[in-house]
Every structure is written in C-alpha cells, then in structure tokens.
TIVO-978381 format. One record per residue (C-alpha): residue in one letter; z, x, y. Coordinates in Angstrom, 2 decimals. Layout:
N
{resn=A; z=Z; x=X; y=Y}
...
! end
This chain:
69
{resn=M; z=4.14; x=49.10; y=39.98}
{resn=S; z=5.94; x=45.80; y=40.55}
{resn=E; z=5.45; x=42.75; y=38.35}
{resn=Q; z=3.67; x=41.02; y=41.23}
{resn=E; z=1.25; x=43.95; y=41.63}
{resn=K; z=0.57; x=43.93; y=37.87}
{resn=T; z=-0.14; x=40.19; y=37.96}
{resn=V; z=-2.51; x=40.56; y=40.92}
{resn=M; z=-4.34; x=43.43; y=39.21}
{resn=E; z=-4.65; x=41.50; y=35.95}
{resn=A; z=-6.02; x=38.45; y=37.79}
{resn=K; z=-8.56; x=40.68; y=39.52}
{resn=I; z=-9.68; x=42.14; y=36.18}
{resn=I; z=-10.19; x=38.64; y=34.76}
{resn=D; z=-12.08; x=37.61; y=37.90}
{resn=L; z=-14.39; x=40.65; y=37.80}
{resn=T; z=-14.97; x=40.18; y=34.08}
{resn=N; z=-15.87; x=36.53; y=34.62}
{resn=Q; z=-18.30; x=37.45; y=37.39}
{resn=Q; z=-20.15; x=39.67; y=34.93}
{resn=R; z=-19.97; x=37.08; y=32.15}
{resn=E; z=-21.48; x=34.48; y=34.52}
{resn=K; z=-24.44; x=36.79; y=35.21}
{resn=F; z=-25.20; x=36.74; y=31.48}
{resn=G; z=-24.67; x=33.03; y=31.00}
{resn=E; z=-21.35; x=33.43; y=29.18}
{resn=F; z=-18.37; x=31.13; y=29.47}
{resn=P; z=-15.51; x=32.40; y=31.65}
{resn=L; z=-12.35; x=33.81; y=30.12}
{resn=D; z=-9.12; x=31.91; y=30.68}
{resn=Y; z=-5.75; x=33.40; y=31.55}
{resn=Q; z=-3.59; x=33.55; y=28.41}
{resn=P; z=0.08; x=34.49; y=29.01}
{resn=K; z=0.60; x=35.54; y=25.38}
{resn=L; z=-2.37; x=37.91; y=25.52}
{resn=Q; z=-1.19; x=39.25; y=28.88}
{resn=E; z=2.18; x=40.12; y=27.35}
{resn=A; z=0.52; x=41.71; y=24.32}
{resn=A; z=-1.80; x=43.76; y=26.54}
{resn=R; z=1.07; x=44.98; y=28.70}
{resn=N; z=3.10; x=45.98; y=25.63}
{resn=K; z=0.10; x=47.77; y=24.16}
{resn=A; z=-0.52; x=49.64; y=27.42}
{resn=E; z=3.11; x=50.71; y=27.64}
{resn=S; z=2.98; x=51.95; y=24.03}
{resn=L; z=-0.18; x=53.94; y=24.74}
{resn=I; z=1.50; x=55.57; y=27.72}
{resn=A; z=4.60; x=56.36; y=25.66}
{resn=C; z=2.62; x=58.01; y=22.85}
{resn=E; z=0.21; x=59.70; y=25.30}
{resn=C; z=-2.71; x=58.49; y=23.22}
{resn=F; z=-5.66; x=56.13; y=23.51}
{resn=S; z=-6.50; x=54.31; y=20.30}
{resn=H; z=-6.84; x=50.83; y=18.88}
{resn=N; z=-4.03; x=51.58; y=16.45}
{resn=I; z=-0.82; x=53.43; y=17.24}
{resn=G; z=0.19; x=54.81; y=13.89}
{resn=S; z=0.16; x=51.78; y=11.62}
{resn=V; z=0.57; x=49.31; y=14.52}
{resn=T; z=-2.62; x=47.35; y=15.24}
{resn=P; z=-3.58; x=45.33; y=18.33}
{resn=W; z=-2.90; x=42.20; y=16.27}
{resn=D; z=0.71; x=43.31; y=15.84}
{resn=F; z=1.18; x=43.27; y=19.62}
{resn=I; z=-0.30; x=39.77; y=19.78}
{resn=H; z=1.91; x=38.46; y=16.96}
{resn=K; z=5.02; x=39.94; y=18.61}
{resn=A; z=4.28; x=38.33; y=21.99}
{resn=D; z=6.11; x=35.12; y=22.84}
! end
C-alpha cells in the first residue's frame, strides 16, 4: 500500500469515527500527525510479531507515541 493510500484510508477512518461521535453528541477527533506515526509504527510492529496486543513484550502503546516525532 502506498503512502498516499495509507493517508486516504486513515482520513476515512477519522471521518467515519467522527460521524459516529457526532451521533452521540461527542466532539470530533482531530488529525494528529504524531499519533498517526505512532499508530503506523505500532501496526507494523504487530504485523512483524504476528500478534495482536496492547503491549508487544515490554513495549507499550505509550512507547510508540513517545518515539514518534
């Protein structure tokens, strides 16, 4: 998947999430480049370890966020 396709898919996910949040009277989510980078790195790590977990060994989701630019 190209970077452009990833960006389009991520924007669509945010849009669909915000549509649901609006139905429940919640504020919309904003695009956050740092969180996008962290999420991509986390997803790539999950694929590499062939697992699905909040933590990968001792690495937590927060670690991905702190490592993002």
